[in-house]
C-alpha positions in Angstrom: -82.6 113.6 61.0 -86.2 114.1 59.9 -87.1 110.7 61.3 -85.6 111.5 64.7 -87.5 114.9 64.9 -90.7 113.1 64.0 -90.1 110.6 66.8 -89.8 113.6 69.2 -92.8 115.3 67.7 -95.2 112.3 68.0 -94.1 111.5 71.5 -94.7 115.1 72.6 -98.0 115.2 70.7 -99.2 112.1 72.5 -98.0 113.6 75.8 -100.1 116.7 75.3 -103.2 114.7 74.2 -102.8 112.5 77.3 -103.6 115.5 79.5 -106.9 116.3 77.8 -108.0 112.8 76.8 -110.0 112.0 80.0 -112.1 115.1 79.4 -112.5 114.4 75.7 -113.4 110.7 76.1 -115.6 111.1 79.1 -117.3 107.9 80.1 -115.5 106.1 77.2 -112.1 106.8 78.6 -111.5 103.3 79.8 -112.4 101.9 76.4 -110.2 104.4 74.6 -107.3 103.5 76.9 -107.7 99.7 76.2 -107.8 100.2 72.5 -104.8 102.5 72.6 -102.8 100.0 74.7 -103.7 97.2 72.4 -102.3 99.1 69.4 -99.3 100.1 71.4 -98.4 96.5 72.3 -98.8 95.4 68.7 -96.5 98.2 67.6 -94.0 97.3 70.3 -94.1 93.7 69.2 -93.5 94.7 65.6 -90.5 96.8 66.6 -89.0 94.0 68.8 -89.4 91.4 66.1 -87.4 93.6 63.8 -84.8 94.1 66.5 -84.6 90.3 66.9 -84.2 89.9 63.1 -81.1 92.1 63.3 -79.6 89.7 65.9 -77.2 87.8 63.7 -74.1 86.2 65.2 -71.9 83.3 64.3 -72.7 80.6 66.9 -69.5 78.7 66.1 -67.6 81.7 67.4 -69.8 82.5 70.4 -66.8 82.9 72.7 -65.5 85.8 70.6 -68.7 87.7 71.5 -68.2 87.3 75.3 -66.3 90.6 75.7 -68.7 92.5 73.5 -71.7 91.2 75.5 -70.2 92.3 78.8 -69.2 95.7 77.4 -72.7 96.1 76.1 -74.2 95.0 79.4 -72.0 97.5 81.3 -72.9 100.2 78.8 -76.6 99.6 79.5 -76.0 99.2 83.3 -74.1 102.4 84.1 -76.7 104.9 82.7 -79.4 102.9 84.5 -77.6 102.9 87.8 -76.6 106.6 87.6 -80.2 107.6 86.8 -81.7 105.3 89.5 -79.4 106.8 92.2 -80.3 110.3 91.0 -84.0 109.5 91.2 -83.6 108.1 94.7 -81.3 110.6 96.3 -82.3 113.8 94.5 -86.0 113.5 93.5 -87.2 111.6 96.7 -87.1 112.9 100.3 -84.6 111.3 102.7 -87.5 109.5 104.4 -87.7 107.1 101.4 -84.0 106.3 101.0 -84.2 103.1 103.1 -87.6 101.9 101.7 -87.4 98.9 99.4 -90.6 100.0 97.6 -89.0 103.2 96.6 -85.8 101.4 95.4 -87.6 98.9 93.2 -89.9 101.5 91.7 -86.9 103.7 90.7 -84.9 100.8 89.5 -87.7 99.9 87.1 -88.5 103.4 86.0 -84.9 104.4 85.4 -84.2 101.4 83.2 -85.5 103.6 80.2 -82.0 105.1 80.2 -80.3 101.8 79.4 -81.2 100.8 75.8 -79.6 102.3 72.7 -82.0 102.8 69.7 -80.5 100.3 67.3 -82.9 101.2 64.5 -82.2 105.0 64.6 -78.5 104.5 65.0 -78.0 102.0 62.1 -80.1 104.0 59.7 -78.3 107.3 60.4 -74.8 105.8 60.3 -75.6 104.0 57.1 -76.9 107.2 55.6 -73.7 108.9 56.6 -71.7 106.4 54.5 -70.1 104.6 57.5 -71.4 101.1 56.8 -67.9 99.8 56.1 -66.2 101.3 59.2 -65.1 99.5 62.3 -67.4 101.7 64.4 -70.5 100.8 62.4 -69.7 97.0 62.6 -68.9 97.1 66.3 -71.8 99.3 67.3 -74.2 96.9 65.5 -73.1 94.2 67.9 -73.1 96.3 71.0 -76.5 98.0 70.3 -78.2 94.6 69.8 -76.6 93.1 72.9 -77.6 96.3 74.7 -81.2 95.9 73.8 -81.1 92.1 74.7 -79.6 92.9 78.1 -82.4 95.5 78.7 -85.1 92.9 77.8 -83.6 90.2 80.0 -83.1 92.5 83.0 -86.6 93.8 82.8 -87.7 90.3 83.9 -86.2 90.3 87.4 -87.3 94.0 87.8 -90.9 93.0 87.0 -90.5 90.0 89.4 -89.5 92.5 92.1 -92.7 94.5 91.4 -95.1 91.5 91.7 -93.3 89.7 94.6 -92.7 86.0 95.2 -95.7 84.0 94.0 -96.1 80.7 92.2 -96.7 82.6 89.0 -93.1 83.7 89.2 -92.0 80.2 88.5 -94.2 80.1 85.4 -92.7 83.3 84.1 -89.1 82.2 84.7 -89.9 78.8 83.0 -91.3 80.7 79.9 -88.3 83.0 79.8 -85.8 80.1 80.0 -87.7 78.2 77.2 -87.8 81.2 75.0 -84.1 81.8 75.4 -83.3 78.1 74.6 -85.5 78.2 71.5 -84.1 81.5 70.4 -80.5 80.3 70.7 -81.0 76.8 69.2 -83.3 77.9 66.4 -81.6 81.3 65.6 -81.9 82.1 61.9 -83.5 78.8 61.2 -87.0 79.5 59.7 -87.2 80.8 56.2 -90.5 82.7 56.5 -92.1 85.7 54.9 -90.6 89.0 56.3 -92.4 91.8 54.5 -94.1 94.3 56.7 -97.5 92.6 56.4 -96.1 89.3 57.6 -94.2 91.0 60.5 -97.3 92.8 61.5 -99.2 89.5 61.5 -96.5 87.9 63.7 -96.7 90.9 66.0 -100.5 90.6 66.4 -100.2 86.8 67.1 -97.4 87.3 69.6 -99.4 89.9 71.5 -102.5 87.8 71.3 -100.8 84.8 72.9 -99.4 86.8 75.8 -102.8 88.5 76.3 -104.7 85.1 76.3 -102.3 83.8 78.9 -102.9 86.9 81.0 -106.7 86.9 80.6 -107.1 83.1 81.3 -104.9 83.3 84.4 -106.8 86.4 85.5 -110.1 84.6 85.2 -108.9 81.6 87.1 -106.9 83.3 89.9 -107.9 87.0 89.8 -105.8 90.0 89.0 -103.3 89.3 91.8 -102.7 85.8 90.5 -102.5 86.5 86.8 -99.5 85.6 84.7 -98.4 88.7 82.7 -95.7 88.1 80.2 -94.6 91.3 78.4 -94.2 91.1 74.6 -90.6 92.3 74.7 -88.8 88.9 74.9 -91.4 86.8 73.0 -91.3 89.2 70.1 -87.5 89.4 70.1 -87.3 85.6 70.0 -89.8 85.5 67.1 -87.5 87.8 65.1 -84.4 85.9 66.3 -85.5 82.5 64.9 -86.1 83.9 61.4 -83.5 83.6 58.6 -83.0 87.3 58.1 -84.0 88.7 54.7 -83.0 92.2 53.8 -86.0 93.7 52.1 -84.8 97.2 51.2 -87.7 98.9 49.6 -89.3 102.3 50.1 -92.6 100.7 51.2 -91.0 98.6 53.8 -89.1 101.6 55.3 -92.1 103.8 55.2 -94.4 101.3 57.0 -91.7 100.5 59.6 -91.3 104.3 60.2 -95.1 104.8 60.4 -95.4 102.1 63.0 -92.6 103.6 65.0 -94.2 107.0 64.9 -97.5 105.5 66.0 -95.8 103.7 68.8 -94.1 106.9 70.1 -97.4 108.7 69.9 -99.3 106.0 71.8 -96.6 106.0 74.5 -97.2 109.7 74.9 -101.0 109.1 75.0 -100.5 106.5 77.7 -99.0 109.0 80.2 -101.2 109.7 83.2 -102.6 113.1 83.8 -100.1 115.3 85.7 -101.0 118.9 84.8 -102.9 120.4 87.7 -102.9 117.2 89.8 -101.9 117.5 93.5 -100.1 114.2 93.8 -99.0 114.7 97.4 -102.5 115.6 98.4 -104.2 112.5 96.9 -105.6 110.0 99.3 -103.4 107.0 100.0 -106.0 104.7 98.5 -105.6 106.4 95.2 -101.8 106.4 95.1 -100.3 102.9 95.5 -96.7 103.9 94.7 -94.0 106.1 96.1 -93.1 107.7 92.8 -96.7 108.4 92.0 -97.3 110.2 95.2 -94.6 112.8 94.8 -95.6 116.5 94.2 -95.2 117.8 90.7 -92.3 120.3 90.2 -92.3 123.6 88.2 -91.3 123.3 84.6 -88.0 125.1 85.0 -87.0 122.6 87.7 -88.1 119.7 85.5 -86.1 121.1 82.6 -83.0 121.2 84.9 -83.6 117.6 86.0 -83.9 116.6 82.3 -80.5 118.1 81.5 -78.9 116.4 84.5 -80.5 113.0 83.8 -79.5 113.2 80.1 -75.9 114.0 81.1 -75.7 111.1 83.6 -77.2 108.6 81.1 -74.8 109.6 78.4 -71.8 109.6 80.6 -72.7 106.0 81.5 -72.7 105.2 77.8 -69.0 106.1 77.6 -68.0 102.7 79.0 -66.7 101.3 75.6 -64.1 104.1 75.6 -62.0 102.1 78.1 -61.9 98.9 76.0 -60.8 97.9 72.4 -57.4 99.4 73.1 -56.1 98.2 69.8 -58.3 100.9 68.1 -57.7 104.6 68.2 -59.2 106.7 71.0 -61.3 108.7 68.6 -62.8 105.4 67.2 -63.6 104.2 70.7 -65.1 107.7 71.5 -67.2 107.5 68.3 -68.4 104.0 69.3 -69.5 105.3 72.8 -71.2 108.4 71.4 -73.0 106.2 68.9 -74.6 104.5 71.9 -76.1 107.7 73.1 -79.2 107.4 70.8 -82.5 106.5 72.5 -85.8 105.5 71.1 -88.5 102.8 71.0 -87.2 100.3 73.5 -86.6 103.0 76.2 -90.1 104.3 75.5 -91.4 100.7 75.9 -89.8 100.5 79.3 -91.6 103.6 80.4 -94.9 102.2 79.2 -94.3 99.0 81.2 -93.5 101.1 84.3 -96.9 102.8 83.8 -98.5 99.4 84.2 -97.3 99.4 87.8 -98.7 102.9 88.5 -95.3 104.6 88.6 -95.7 108.3 88.0 -95.0 111.7 89.5 -92.2 114.0 88.3 -89.8 111.1 87.7 -92.1 109.8 84.9 -92.3 113.2 83.3 -88.6 113.7 83.5 -88.0 110.3 82.0 -90.3 111.0 79.0 -88.8 114.4 78.4 -85.3 113.0 78.6 -86.0 110.6 75.8 -87.4 113.5 73.7 -84.3 115.6 74.5 -82.0 112.9 73.5 -83.9 112.2 70.3 -83.5 115.9 69.4 -79.8 115.6 70.0 -79.4 112.4 68.0 -78.5 114.3 64.8 -75.6 116.0 66.6 -74.5 112.7 68.1 -74.4 111.1 64.6 -72.5 114.0 63.0 -70.0 113.8 65.9 -69.6 110.1 65.3 -69.1 110.6 61.6 -66.4 113.2 62.1 -64.5 111.1 64.6 -64.7 108.0 62.4 -63.7 109.8 59.2 -60.8 111.4 61.0 -59.6 108.0 62.3 -60.0 106.5 58.8 -57.8 109.3 57.2 -55.1 108.7 59.9 -55.2 105.0 59.1 -54.8 105.7 55.4 -51.9 108.1 56.0 -50.1 105.5 58.2 -50.5 102.8 55.5 -49.1 105.2 52.9 -46.0 105.9 55.1 -45.4 102.2 55.7 -45.5 101.6 51.9 -42.9 104.3 51.3 
């Protein structure tokens, strides 16, 4: 629980600092932002490599995972769709409902609601003594597939943002090659996996994507640059490693510190919104529909945060309607376990910032992640009670059958 509260604290701290940073940094603001973004991408790469390391499946039984993948995909899709529709039809005036630019912006920004925080979830369920339960084993598969689906779907969403250009073909080719390498070489390489090695891999992964971007930018300009986000490359780097479980205090402490730093830097990356008249800005300054919307009062924002949280979590209840061979309380526990949000969702918001998406929808998205992080302890206690209750019933039935 302490870890979850610290996630929320550092994200909020970063958000507060983002509002005063331009004044504090002055003429050095651009440099400070570049340094901050570099550290943020390295942290995100570190986190995604670890997510990839957790992706362990038996390739000889790949067909048995088909149902799990589609359930995970739907579990990620429904919160995303619900929030996207809410952003479109509630936050935006009717004049934008038929505009493609408004749709693609909200489809990208609302994607933050899709991913479950695998790291937070696994840690808290294991600490609750549920590692041997069906819920824990199944949620491990669904949460990883959930993250994978989020990463893959971010690619067409980003393509929608940049439009049809020849660079699109390069990005698609890179994605296909990464997926092929990841599948064929999954768990192949027996390399060092302590925190220092993972951090080095993270730096190299980010450096490669950045070099591709800078070289293409120099040759073809900003509009013709090839920008490959670190999400998928970092995930594949972790995927091809033969996973080693290094369970030491130092490893956990460093991983937590990097996650805290990441959440803080995501908050720092937020644009200034306090005291800004978004609707009154010149059209040359605002290139997006979401970024041009007027800021709301804090009570109204709080109401939207509650509604968006409700919609995203209702969407996560999809597994409740499957796995009929298990008790309803186990399926409910599995669904509630998927409520947890964290680093990957925050990473989606940061990517959305790169396309100048902003306005009240951005603030609501960030605060929704904070709100769900605060509720994570309640979610896990709920999962624990449902799982233990189902386990006791199962034991009682076994005892009756033996009699």
